[in-house]
C-alpha positions in Angstrom: -50.3 15.5 -64.3 -48.0 18.2 -63.1 -45.1 17.5 -60.7 -46.7 17.6 -57.2 -43.4 19.0 -55.9 -43.8 22.0 -58.1 -47.3 22.6 -56.7 -45.8 22.6 -53.1 -42.7 24.5 -53.8 -43.6 27.0 -56.5 -47.4 27.4 -56.6 -46.9 30.9 -58.2 -45.5 29.3 -61.3 -48.5 26.9 -61.6 -50.9 29.9 -61.1 -49.1 31.9 -63.8 -49.4 29.0 -66.2 -53.1 28.6 -65.5 -53.7 32.3 -66.1 -51.7 32.2 -69.3 -54.0 29.4 -70.5 -57.1 31.5 -69.6 -58.0 29.1 -66.7 -59.0 30.1 -63.2 -56.2 30.2 -60.7 -58.7 28.9 -58.1 -57.9 25.4 -59.4 -54.4 25.8 -58.0 -55.7 26.9 -54.6 -58.1 23.9 -54.6 -55.3 21.5 -55.4 -53.1 22.9 -52.6 -56.0 22.6 -50.1 -56.7 19.0 -51.3 -53.1 18.1 -50.8 -53.2 19.5 -47.2 -56.3 17.4 -46.5 -54.7 14.3 -48.0 -51.7 14.7 -45.8 -53.7 15.3 -42.7 -56.0 12.3 -43.4 -53.0 10.1 -44.1 -51.3 11.2 -40.9 -54.4 10.4 -38.9 -54.7 7.0 -40.5 -51.0 6.1 -39.9 -51.2 7.2 -36.2 -54.3 5.2 -35.5 -52.8 2.2 -37.3 -49.6 2.5 -35.1 -51.8 2.8 -32.0 -53.7 -0.3 -33.1 -50.5 -2.3 -33.6 -49.2 -1.3 -30.1 -52.5 -2.0 -28.5 -52.7 -5.4 -30.1 -49.5 -6.4 -28.2 -51.1 -5.1 -24.9 -54.1 -7.3 -25.5 -52.0 -10.3 -26.1 -50.2 -9.8 -22.8 -53.2 -9.0 -20.7 -54.5 -11.2 -18.0 -57.7 -13.2 -18.4 -59.7 -10.8 -16.3 -58.6 -7.7 -18.2 -58.8 -9.1 -21.7 -62.5 -8.7 -22.4 -62.5 -5.0 -21.8 -59.3 -4.6 -23.9 -60.8 -6.7 -26.7 -63.8 -4.4 -26.8 -61.5 -1.4 -27.0 -59.5 -3.1 -29.7 -62.7 -3.5 -31.7 -63.5 0.2 -31.4 -59.9 1.0 -32.4 -60.2 -1.3 -35.4 -63.3 0.5 -36.6 -61.6 3.9 -36.1 -58.7 2.6 -38.2 -61.1 1.4 -40.9 -62.9 4.8 -40.9 -59.6 6.7 -41.1 -58.4 4.5 -44.0 -61.6 5.3 -45.9 -61.2 9.0 -45.2 -57.6 8.8 -46.3 -58.5 7.1 -49.6 -61.3 9.6 -50.2 -58.8 12.5 -49.6 -56.3 10.8 -52.0 -59.0 10.6 -54.7 -60.0 14.2 -54.2 -56.4 15.3 -54.4 -55.8 13.3 -57.5 -58.9 14.8 -59.1 -57.8 18.3 -58.1 -54.2 18.0 -59.4 -55.4 16.2 -62.6 -57.5 19.3 -63.3 -54.4 21.4 -63.6 -53.0 21.5 -67.1 -49.4 21.1 -68.0 -47.1 24.0 -67.1 -46.5 26.1 -70.2 -42.9 26.8 -71.0 -41.2 30.2 -70.8 -41.9 32.2 -74.0 -45.1 30.6 -75.0 -47.5 33.4 -76.0 -50.4 34.1 -73.6 -54.0 34.3 -74.8 -56.3 32.3 -77.0 -56.5 30.9 -80.5 -55.9 34.3 -82.2 -52.8 35.2 -80.1 -50.3 32.8 -81.8 -47.0 34.2 -82.9 -45.7 33.6 -86.4 -42.1 32.4 -86.2 -41.4 32.3 -90.0 -43.0 32.0 -93.4 -41.2 29.7 -95.8 -41.6 29.4 -99.6 -43.3 31.5 -102.2 -47.1 31.6 -102.1 -48.3 30.1 -105.4 -49.8 32.4 -108.0 -51.8 31.4 -111.1 -52.6 33.0 -114.5 -56.0 31.2 -114.3 -58.7 30.8 -111.8 -57.5 28.0 -109.5 -59.8 25.2 -108.6 -60.2 24.0 -105.0 -59.0 20.5 -104.0 -62.5 18.9 -104.3 -63.0 20.1 -107.9 -59.5 18.9 -108.8 -60.1 15.6 -106.9 -63.3 15.0 -108.8 -61.7 15.8 -112.1 -58.8 13.4 -111.4 -61.1 10.7 -110.1 -59.3 11.0 -106.8 -62.0 12.0 -104.3 -65.6 10.9 -104.0 -67.5 12.8 -101.3 -71.0 11.9 -102.5 -70.6 8.2 -102.2 -68.7 8.6 -98.9 -71.8 10.4 -97.5 -74.1 7.7 -99.0 -72.2 4.9 -97.3 -71.2 6.6 -94.0 -72.8 10.1 -93.7 -71.4 13.6 -93.7 -67.7 14.2 -93.5 -66.8 10.8 -94.9 -65.3 10.2 -98.3 -63.6 7.7 -100.7 -60.1 8.3 -102.0 -60.2 6.6 -105.4 -57.8 5.8 -108.1 -54.9 8.3 -108.1 -56.3 9.7 -104.8 -55.7 6.5 -103.0 -52.3 6.0 -104.6 -51.4 9.6 -103.7 -52.1 9.1 -100.0 -50.2 5.8 -99.9 -47.3 7.5 -101.7 -47.3 10.4 -99.2 -47.5 8.1 -96.2 -44.7 5.9 -97.5 -42.5 9.0 -98.2 -43.1 10.1 -94.6 -42.3 6.7 -93.3 -39.1 6.5 -95.2 -38.2 10.0 -93.8 -38.9 8.7 -90.3 -36.8 5.6 -90.9 -33.8 7.7 -92.0 -34.1 9.6 -88.7 -34.0 6.7 -86.3 -37.7 6.2 -85.8 -39.1 2.7 -85.3 -42.2 2.1 -87.4 -45.3 1.0 -85.6 -48.8 0.1 -86.8 -50.8 0.9 -83.7 -54.2 -0.1 -82.2 -57.0 2.4 -83.0 -59.1 1.3 -80.0 -57.7 2.1 -76.5 -58.9 1.7 -73.0 -60.2 4.7 -71.0 -57.2 4.8 -68.7 -54.9 5.2 -71.7 -57.0 7.9 -73.2 -57.2 9.7 -69.9 -53.5 9.2 -69.3 -52.6 11.1 -72.4 -54.9 14.0 -71.4 -57.5 13.6 -74.1 -60.6 13.1 -71.8 -60.8 16.7 -70.8 -62.9 19.5 -72.2 -62.7 18.1 -75.7 -63.8 14.6 -74.9 -66.9 15.2 -76.9 -64.8 15.0 -80.1 -63.8 11.4 -79.3 -65.8 8.3 -80.4 -66.6 6.0 -77.5 -67.9 2.5 -77.9 -70.0 2.2 -74.7 -70.6 -1.5 -74.9 -66.9 -2.2 -74.9 -65.8 0.9 -73.0 -63.1 1.6 -75.6 -62.3 4.8 -77.4 -61.4 5.3 -81.1 -58.1 7.3 -81.2 -57.8 10.7 -83.0 -54.1 10.1 -83.3 -51.7 7.2 -82.8 -50.1 9.4 -80.1 -52.5 7.9 -77.7 -51.5 4.3 -78.3 -47.8 5.2 -78.5 -48.0 7.0 -75.2 -49.6 3.9 -73.6 -47.1 1.5 -75.1 -44.7 1.8 -72.2 -47.2 2.4 -69.4 -45.9 1.5 -66.0 -42.4 0.7 -67.3 -38.8 1.8 -66.5 -37.1 2.5 -69.8 -33.5 2.1 -70.7 -33.0 5.0 -73.1 -30.5 4.4 -76.0 -27.2 6.2 -76.4 -29.0 8.7 -78.6 -31.0 9.7 -75.5 -34.4 9.2 -77.1 -36.8 6.4 -78.0 -38.5 7.4 -81.3 -41.5 5.8 -82.8 -43.5 6.5 -86.0 -47.1 5.3 -85.7 -49.1 4.7 -88.8 -52.9 4.5 -88.1 -56.3 5.5 -89.1 -57.7 8.2 -86.9 -61.2 9.2 -86.0 -62.6 12.5 -84.8 -66.3 13.5 -84.2 -65.5 17.1 -84.9 -68.3 17.9 -82.5 -67.5 21.6 -82.4 -67.1 22.1 -86.1 -70.7 22.2 -87.4 -70.8 24.3 -90.6 -67.0 24.7 -90.7 -64.9 23.3 -93.5 -67.7 21.0 -94.7 -66.5 21.0 -98.3 -63.9 18.4 -99.2 -61.5 16.6 -97.0 -60.1 19.4 -94.8 -62.2 18.5 -91.7 -63.4 14.9 -91.8 -64.3 12.1 -89.3 -61.7 9.6 -90.6 -58.2 10.0 -92.0 -54.8 8.4 -92.0 -51.8 9.8 -90.2 -48.1 9.1 -89.6 -47.3 10.4 -86.1 -43.9 10.7 -84.6 -43.7 10.0 -80.8 -40.6 10.4 -78.6 -39.7 9.4 -75.1 -36.6 11.2 -73.8 -34.8 12.7 -70.8 -36.6 15.9 -69.8 -33.3 17.8 -70.1 -33.3 17.1 -73.9 -37.0 17.6 -74.5 -36.8 21.1 -76.0 -34.0 20.1 -78.4 -36.0 17.1 -79.4 -39.0 19.3 -80.0 -37.0 21.5 -82.5 -35.9 18.2 -84.2 -39.4 17.1 -84.7 -40.4 20.5 -86.1 -37.4 20.5 -88.5 -38.5 17.1 -89.9 -42.0 18.4 -90.5 -40.6 21.5 -92.3 -38.3 19.2 -94.3 -41.3 17.3 -95.6 -43.2 20.5 -96.5 -40.3 22.1 -98.3 -39.5 19.0 -100.2 -43.1 18.8 -101.5 -43.0 22.4 -102.7 -45.5 23.7 -100.3 -45.4 27.3 -98.9 -46.0 27.3 -95.2 -45.7 29.2 -92.0 -44.7 28.1 -88.5 -46.6 29.4 -85.5 -46.0 29.3 -81.8 -49.4 28.4 -80.5 -50.8 30.5 -77.6 -51.2 29.0 -74.2 -55.0 29.2 -74.2 -55.1 27.1 -77.4 -52.8 24.3 -76.2 -54.2 20.9 -75.3 -54.0 20.1 -71.6 -50.9 17.9 -72.1 -48.8 20.3 -74.2 -46.3 22.7 -72.6 -45.6 24.2 -76.0 -46.9 23.5 -79.5 -45.7 24.5 -83.0 -48.2 24.3 -85.9 -47.0 24.3 -89.5 -49.7 25.7 -91.8 -49.5 25.3 -95.6 -50.9 27.9 -98.0 -54.2 26.8 -99.5 -54.7 29.0 -102.7 -58.5 28.9 -103.0 -58.9 29.9 -99.3 -56.2 32.6 -99.6 -55.0 31.4 -96.2 -52.6 29.2 -94.3 -54.2 26.0 -93.0 -52.7 23.6 -90.4 -51.1 20.5 -91.8 -48.9 19.4 -88.9 -48.3 20.2 -85.3 -45.7 19.1 -82.8 -46.0 19.3 -79.0 -43.7 19.1 -76.1 -45.6 17.4 -73.3 -42.7 17.5 -70.9 -43.4 14.9 -68.1 -47.2 15.5 -68.0 -48.3 12.4 -69.8 -45.6 10.1 -68.5 -46.3 11.0 -64.9 -50.0 10.0 -65.4 -48.9 6.8 -67.2 -46.1 5.8 -64.8 -43.3 5.9 -67.3 -39.8 6.5 -66.0 -36.2 5.9 -67.1 -33.0 5.1 -65.3 -30.7 8.1 -64.9 -27.6 6.1 -64.0 -26.1 2.7 -63.2 -27.1 3.2 -59.6 -30.7 2.6 -60.5 -32.1 6.1 -59.8 -35.1 6.8 -62.0 -37.0 9.9 -63.1 -40.1 10.5 -65.2 -39.5 10.7 -68.9 -40.6 13.5 -71.2 -42.9 12.7 -74.2 -43.3 14.6 -77.5 -45.3 14.1 -80.6 -45.4 15.5 -84.1 -47.3 14.8 -87.4 -45.2 13.8 -90.4 -48.0 13.3 -92.9 -51.8 13.0 -92.9 -54.7 12.9 -95.4 -55.2 16.7 -95.2 -51.9 17.2 -97.0 -53.7 16.2 -100.2 -55.6 19.5 -100.1 -52.5 21.6 -100.3 -50.7 19.3 -102.7 -53.6 19.4 -105.3 -54.2 23.1 -105.0 -50.6 24.2 -105.0 -49.4 22.1 -108.0 -52.5 22.4 -110.2 -52.4 23.5 -113.8 -55.0 25.3 -115.9 -56.4 22.1 -117.5 -57.1 20.5 -114.1 -54.0 18.3 -114.2 -51.7 18.3 -111.1 -47.9 18.0 -111.1 -46.6 15.3 -108.8 -43.9 16.7 -106.5 -40.6 15.0 -107.3 -40.1 13.1 -104.0 -43.5 11.3 -104.5 -42.8 10.1 -108.0 -40.9 7.0 -107.1 -43.9 5.9 -105.0 -46.2 6.4 -108.0 -44.3 4.4 -110.5 -42.5 7.5 -111.9 -45.7 9.4 -112.6 -45.0 13.1 -113.1 -48.5 14.5 -113.8 -51.9 13.4 -112.6 -54.3 13.9 -115.5 -58.1 14.6 -115.3 -60.3 11.7 -116.3 -63.5 13.7 -116.5 
């Protein structure tokens, strides 16, 4: 959630952020009113409780003749205290619901507007050209014996697939290359749970308007994650962290991810661009809020390093406020060129969630030896995922359907330089 002090002291900033996101500013007014009601209800409860405590002493000191009447009044007062406590609890719940409905405050410079209002920060690398008609990734994958969509659908339904032979090897190579990159940059590797409790899913901000995209196991009341960000955010729930000298705790979570893609009917149904299950290596950082923006640029640089090293042309976009998730204060997407679509398509994203997630999950760090604490900032960024195979196959294809293996991946494939068709 947002900082309650900001809501009290600078509601105009909160309102501006909500408007930039395309949200109603009435949510801010509702939260301010809910806080006023919460404070009033709490004051009433505390005053009655103080009165009850003082009256209890009066009853204890009363004479035998006066005590029955005082006891009756004490009972009435006890009921009033009980009612006031219930009202205070209800006001607290209403306030929490109201403030939880306000999304993270977007950072200065984030473009206003919706999905189409992003700003392109840079385009990197030469868009590939061919002296033949390029094949799409599914054609290439089938020729290489790398992707089997038909049997994926037979076993699990639409938007499922098998990576077979060189396809399976290619994904493992990509993920291991990403993991080695993370290790060289002070990330601790993690293999994370893919089922999480509702409070963890809600704490990271994923149970908002896009909750229909998440798989829920009703009998167990557990959610399948769409990113290891969720488990990594919950890893330090309700803890006070001792940040290292570098100033940041950095984790790299390798997990299978699941998404219902509820709002994507008829979109990207061909191949493995938009599927229900995939693998991903996600970077996740806890840091002092003062260093969060610098850490965000660091995550973006690592994503760009990966893309450049694999010979992919890409662009970096500053995502508009209305297209941000509720937790993100700023998000950069890196989109690789997909030749057969004649377009850039998202491969990675990195978000600065400032203190929004950590405040909901109760994660703080010690600022000094005196023991003073403050809420940490959290950030995330994707270093590799199954979708990268789309851009790799299409970018590095040759006329006969073979595909050149980018040099950084060759050591992970036994020195293989070219993936050859088998059909």
